[in-house]
C-alpha positions as CSV (number, residue, x, y, z in Angstrom):
1,M,25.0,61.7,40.2
2,F,25.8,65.4,40.7
3,K,22.1,66.2,40.8
4,A,21.5,63.5,43.4
5,L,24.3,64.9,45.5
6,I,22.9,68.4,45.3
7,R,19.5,67.2,46.6
8,K,21.2,65.5,49.6
9,V,23.4,68.5,50.5
10,L,21.1,71.4,49.9
11,P,17.7,72.0,51.5
12,R,14.6,72.1,49.2
13,S,14.2,75.8,49.5
14,A,17.8,76.3,48.3
15,I,17.2,74.0,45.3
16,V,14.1,75.9,44.3
17,S,16.0,79.2,44.6
18,L,18.8,77.8,42.4
19,K,16.3,76.8,39.7
20,K,14.6,80.2,39.9
21,N,18.0,81.9,39.5
22,R,18.9,79.6,36.6
23,E,15.6,80.4,34.8
24,D,16.2,84.2,35.4
25,V,19.7,83.9,33.8
26,R,18.4,81.9,30.9
27,L,15.6,84.5,30.2
28,L,18.2,87.3,30.4
29,L,20.5,85.6,27.9
30,L,17.6,84.8,25.5
31,S,16.4,88.4,25.7
32,L,19.9,89.8,25.0
33,F,20.9,87.5,22.1
34,A,17.4,87.4,20.4
35,K,17.7,91.1,19.6
36,S,19.3,90.5,16.1
37,P,20.4,87.7,13.8
38,F,24.0,88.5,14.5
39,L,23.6,88.2,18.2
40,S,21.6,85.0,17.7
41,S,24.5,83.5,15.7
42,L,26.8,84.4,18.6
43,Y,24.5,82.7,21.1
44,Y,24.7,79.5,19.1
45,T,28.4,79.9,18.9
46,L,29.3,80.9,22.4
47,V,26.4,79.6,24.6
48,S,24.6,76.7,23.0
49,R,25.8,73.8,20.9
50,E,22.3,72.7,19.8
51,F,22.8,73.4,16.1
52,R,26.3,72.1,15.7
53,R,25.2,68.7,14.4
54,E,22.9,70.3,11.9
55,Q,25.6,72.6,10.7
56,H,28.0,69.7,10.3
57,A,25.4,67.7,8.4
58,V,24.5,70.6,6.1
59,L,28.2,71.2,5.2
60,N,28.8,67.5,4.6
61,G,25.7,67.4,2.5
62,R,27.0,70.2,0.3
63,L,30.4,68.6,0.0
64,T,29.0,65.2,-0.9
65,Y,26.7,66.8,-3.5
66,Y,29.6,68.5,-5.3
67,K,31.9,65.4,-5.0
68,T,29.2,63.1,-6.3
69,H,28.4,65.2,-9.3
70,Q,31.9,65.5,-10.4
71,S,31.8,61.9,-11.7
72,L,28.4,60.3,-10.9
73,A,30.3,57.0,-11.4
74,N,28.9,54.9,-8.6
75,T,25.4,56.3,-8.0
76,A,22.0,55.1,-9.1
77,S,20.4,58.6,-9.0
78,S,21.5,62.1,-9.6
79,A,19.9,64.9,-7.5
80,L,21.0,67.5,-10.0
81,L,19.6,65.6,-13.0
82,R,16.3,64.9,-11.2
83,R,16.0,68.5,-10.2
84,N,16.8,69.9,-13.6
85,T,14.7,67.4,-15.5
86,H,11.7,68.6,-13.4
87,R,12.6,72.2,-14.1
88,L,12.5,71.4,-17.8
89,E,9.1,69.8,-17.3
90,K,7.8,73.0,-15.7
91,G,9.2,75.0,-18.6
92,L,7.5,72.7,-21.1
93,I,4.1,73.1,-19.5
94,M,4.1,76.9,-19.2
95,R,1.3,78.8,-20.9
96,P,2.4,80.4,-23.0
97,R,5.7,78.5,-23.3
98,R,8.7,80.7,-24.0
99,P,10.5,79.9,-27.3
100,V,13.8,79.8,-25.4
101,F,14.1,78.7,-21.8
102,A,16.5,76.8,-19.4
103,E,19.6,78.3,-21.0
104,Q,21.1,78.9,-17.5
105,Y,21.1,75.2,-16.6
106,I,20.7,73.1,-19.7
107,Q,24.4,72.5,-20.1
108,E,24.9,71.1,-16.6
109,T,21.8,69.0,-17.2
110,V,23.0,67.3,-20.3
111,E,26.5,66.8,-18.8
112,A,25.0,65.1,-15.8
113,F,22.8,63.1,-18.2
114,A,25.8,61.9,-20.2
115,K,27.6,60.8,-17.0
116,M,24.6,58.8,-15.9
117,V,24.3,57.2,-19.3
118,N,27.9,56.0,-19.0
119,S,27.5,54.8,-15.4
120,R,26.9,51.1,-14.8
121,T,24.9,51.8,-11.7
122,S,22.4,54.4,-13.0
123,C,18.7,53.8,-12.6
124,E,17.2,53.0,-16.0
125,Q,13.7,54.4,-15.1
126,E,15.4,57.7,-14.1
127,L,17.3,57.7,-17.4
128,K,14.1,57.0,-19.4
129,W,12.4,60.0,-17.8
130,A,15.4,62.3,-18.4
131,T,15.7,61.1,-22.0
132,D,12.1,61.7,-22.8
133,V,12.0,65.2,-21.2
134,L,15.3,66.2,-22.9
135,T,14.0,64.9,-26.2
136,D,10.8,67.0,-25.9
137,Y,12.8,70.0,-24.8
138,F,15.2,70.0,-27.8
139,D,12.2,69.3,-30.2
140,V,10.4,72.5,-29.1
141,V,13.1,75.0,-28.0
142,E,14.5,77.5,-30.5
143,P,18.2,77.0,-31.3
144,T,20.7,79.4,-29.7
145,A,24.4,78.9,-29.2
146,V,23.8,77.6,-25.7
147,V,21.0,75.3,-26.7
148,T,22.9,74.0,-29.7
149,S,26.0,73.2,-27.6
150,A,23.8,71.3,-25.1
151,R,21.9,69.5,-27.9
152,N,25.2,68.2,-29.3
153,V,26.1,66.7,-25.9
154,F,22.7,65.1,-25.6
155,E,22.7,63.6,-29.1
156,A,26.2,62.2,-28.6
157,T,24.8,59.9,-25.9
158,G,22.8,58.1,-28.7
159,R,19.6,58.2,-26.7
160,R,16.2,59.5,-27.9
161,G,13.1,59.4,-25.9
162,D,10.1,57.2,-26.7
163,S,8.9,55.9,-23.3
164,G,6.1,58.5,-22.8
165,Y,7.7,59.8,-19.5
166,V,6.7,63.4,-20.4
167,P,4.2,66.0,-19.2
168,Y,0.6,65.1,-19.9
169,T,-2.8,66.8,-19.7
170,D,-5.1,66.8,-16.7
171,S,-7.6,64.8,-18.7
172,D,-5.0,61.9,-18.9
173,R,-4.4,62.0,-15.1
174,S,-5.1,58.8,-13.2
175,R,-8.5,58.9,-11.5
176,S,-9.5,57.0,-8.4
177,Q,-13.1,56.1,-7.3
178,I,-12.5,57.3,-3.8
179,D,-14.7,60.1,-2.6
180,D,-14.1,62.4,0.4
181,L,-16.2,60.2,2.8
182,Q,-14.2,57.1,1.9
183,L,-11.0,59.1,2.3
184,E,-12.2,60.4,5.7
185,L,-12.8,56.8,6.8
186,L,-9.2,55.9,5.8
187,F,-7.9,58.9,7.8
188,R,-10.0,57.9,10.8
189,Q,-8.9,54.3,10.5
190,R,-5.2,55.4,10.6
191,R,-4.6,55.9,14.3
192,S,-1.3,55.8,16.2
193,T,-1.3,52.2,17.3
194,R,1.0,51.1,20.1
195,W,-0.1,47.5,20.7
196,F,0.8,45.0,18.1
197,R,0.3,41.3,17.6
198,Q,3.5,39.3,17.8
199,S,3.3,38.5,14.1
200,S,6.0,39.1,11.6
201,V,5.5,41.8,9.0
202,E,5.9,40.6,5.4
203,D,8.7,42.3,3.4
204,D,6.6,42.4,0.3
205,K,3.9,44.5,2.1
206,L,6.6,46.9,3.3
207,D,8.0,47.2,-0.2
208,R,4.5,47.9,-1.6
209,A,4.0,50.6,1.0
210,I,7.3,52.2,0.2
211,Q,6.5,52.1,-3.5
212,L,3.2,53.9,-2.8
213,A,5.0,56.4,-0.6
214,S,7.3,57.3,-3.4
215,W,4.3,59.0,-5.2
216,A,4.4,61.7,-2.5
217,P,5.3,65.2,-3.8
218,S,8.9,66.5,-3.2
219,A,10.6,69.7,-4.2
220,C,11.8,69.3,-7.8
221,N,11.2,65.6,-7.5
222,R,14.5,65.0,-5.7
223,Q,12.9,62.6,-3.2
224,P,15.7,63.3,-0.6
225,F,14.9,60.5,1.7
226,R,15.4,56.7,2.4
227,F,13.4,54.2,4.4
228,F,15.7,52.2,6.8
229,V,13.8,49.1,7.6
230,A,14.4,47.2,10.9
231,N,12.1,44.2,10.5
232,G,11.9,41.7,13.3
233,N,11.4,42.3,17.0
234,E,15.0,42.6,18.2
235,K,16.1,45.0,15.5
236,A,12.9,47.0,15.6
237,Q,13.1,47.5,19.3
238,Q,16.7,48.4,19.3
239,I,15.9,51.3,16.9
240,A,12.5,52.3,18.5
241,E,13.9,52.5,22.0
242,L,16.3,55.3,20.8
243,A,13.2,57.5,20.3
244,V,11.5,59.6,23.0
245,G,8.2,58.4,24.3
246,T,8.4,54.6,23.5
247,G,8.8,53.5,27.1
248,G,6.1,51.0,28.1
249,F,5.3,49.6,24.6
250,V,8.6,49.4,22.8
251,H,8.9,45.7,23.7
252,N,6.0,44.7,21.4
253,I,7.0,46.6,18.2
254,P,7.7,44.0,15.4
255,C,9.0,46.5,12.8
256,T,10.5,50.0,12.8
257,I,11.2,52.2,9.8
258,A,13.5,55.2,10.1
259,V,12.8,57.9,7.6
260,V,16.2,59.4,6.8
261,G,16.8,62.7,5.0
262,E,19.6,63.0,2.5
263,L,21.2,66.5,2.7
264,S,23.5,65.5,-0.2
265,A,20.6,66.3,-2.5
266,Y,21.3,70.0,-2.1
267,P,24.2,72.3,-3.0
268,L,22.9,75.3,-0.9
269,E,22.1,75.8,2.8
270,R,18.7,77.4,1.9
271,D,17.2,74.0,1.1
272,R,18.3,72.3,4.4
273,H,14.7,72.0,5.7
274,L,13.4,70.2,2.6
275,I,14.4,66.8,3.9
276,Y,11.9,67.3,6.8
277,I,9.1,68.6,4.6
278,D,9.5,66.0,1.8
279,G,10.3,63.2,4.3
280,S,7.2,63.9,6.3
281,L,5.0,64.0,3.1
282,A,6.3,60.6,2.2
283,A,6.0,59.3,5.7
284,M,2.3,60.2,5.9
285,Q,1.7,58.5,2.5
286,L,3.6,55.5,3.8
287,M,1.4,55.2,6.9
288,L,-1.8,55.5,4.9
289,A,-0.5,52.8,2.4
290,L,0.2,50.5,5.4
291,E,-3.4,50.8,6.5
292,T,-4.7,49.6,3.1
293,L,-2.4,46.6,3.5
294,G,-3.8,45.7,6.9
295,L,-0.9,47.1,8.9
296,A,-1.1,49.6,11.7
297,S,1.6,52.2,12.5
298,C,2.7,54.8,15.0
299,P,5.0,57.8,14.2
300,L,7.6,58.1,17.0
301,N,8.9,61.4,18.3
302,W,12.4,62.1,17.2
303,P,13.8,65.2,18.9
304,D,17.3,66.6,18.1
305,I,19.1,65.2,21.1
306,D,22.8,64.7,20.6
307,F,23.4,61.4,22.2
308,R,20.3,59.9,20.5
309,E,21.5,61.2,17.1
310,K,24.9,59.7,17.7
311,A,23.4,56.3,18.8
312,I,21.1,56.0,15.8
313,A,23.7,57.2,13.3
314,E,26.0,54.5,14.6
315,R,23.3,51.8,14.5
316,L,22.1,52.7,11.0
317,E,25.6,53.5,9.8
318,L,24.5,56.9,8.6
319,A,26.8,59.3,6.9
320,P,27.2,62.8,8.5
321,E,24.8,64.3,5.8
322,Q,22.0,61.8,6.6
323,R,19.6,62.9,9.3
324,V,16.7,61.1,10.9
325,V,13.3,62.7,10.1
326,M,11.2,60.4,12.2
327,L,10.7,56.7,13.2
328,I,7.6,54.7,12.5
329,A,6.5,51.6,14.5
330,I,4.7,49.1,12.3
331,G,2.8,45.9,12.8
332,Y,-0.6,44.1,12.9
333,A,-2.8,45.8,15.5
334,E,-3.6,43.8,18.6
335,H,-7.4,44.3,18.6
336,T,-7.9,44.6,22.4
337,G,-5.2,47.3,22.7
338,K,-6.5,50.7,23.3
339,I,-5.9,53.8,21.2
340,P,-5.9,57.4,22.5
341,Y,-9.0,59.4,21.4
342,S,-6.9,62.5,20.6
343,Q,-9.6,65.0,19.6
344,K,-8.5,67.0,16.6
345,K,-8.8,70.8,16.2
346,T,-11.9,72.2,14.5
347,V,-11.8,73.9,11.1
348,E,-12.5,77.2,12.8
349,S,-9.4,76.9,14.9
350,L,-7.2,75.7,12.0
351,R,-8.3,78.0,9.1
352,Q,-6.9,81.6,8.9
353,D,-8.2,83.6,6.0
354,V,-5.7,86.0,4.4
355,K,-6.8,89.7,4.5
């Protein structure tokens, strides 16, 4: 309303002059505050509020991490246990393997393991993995005071690994029959589809795609993300219309998935960007899996805009430490609907050799 009033009152030349002056002031401020990290932090304290939501989310993530790992009473998965079990795996596969390793974190690992063993809500598959890896670790590590103390905690749980959830050789790795040409065909097949048939999307296909997406790599195997599924036109459109760039086709989206990062997986600020890296890796794998199941998809732009963040957090009932990574529209492609050609960059423009 204020902008409309300005347009009515001021002549066009005055409006252009105001915009030019505003851009000059913005450039001056950026030039001043960009001179050092300290001044940059002042800028985002005094001038801009753009990072406040992220800062709030990161602090809540750290708080939730520490509160959760005090008891681990009502959780299916422990980020600390997942991370440290993976660290133990890396120690076990080292060549040459050190006779003593992981002393700095083995005690907290077995304590978290014991809490998960006693929890009624813990994931049995996660426990089997941790049990097997810890069994292997204590079988090969040389005893020290720290190792012996941790071993006693582990043995007191009464569990010993025998499920085969341990590091294995490359020769035992699963092998597919897909070559690069077939893979290229799948990549070319997966295009951002915006026109869908008004057919329902089967939940079992979504579950299968999510299961396949879980095989995506993530830092220390923490998998700090969830897939919030809005299946059905009304719910799907309510979520998709919150994104940027869905105008004109949002009305025909039968299913929307929100990939949501869990900052509660990290105790330190330095890892705050991993939810976007790991979430994106899983999202790409999800979209490729959908293609093999006959479903098309379109990743939807999700910029960090405050009112949109608030709206989707309320709609999905997100905790402060949960942040949306991206949205994905899903459905059966309407075969007469057109798809942008979107020429990709060449290898020459993408590759940069290190000198």
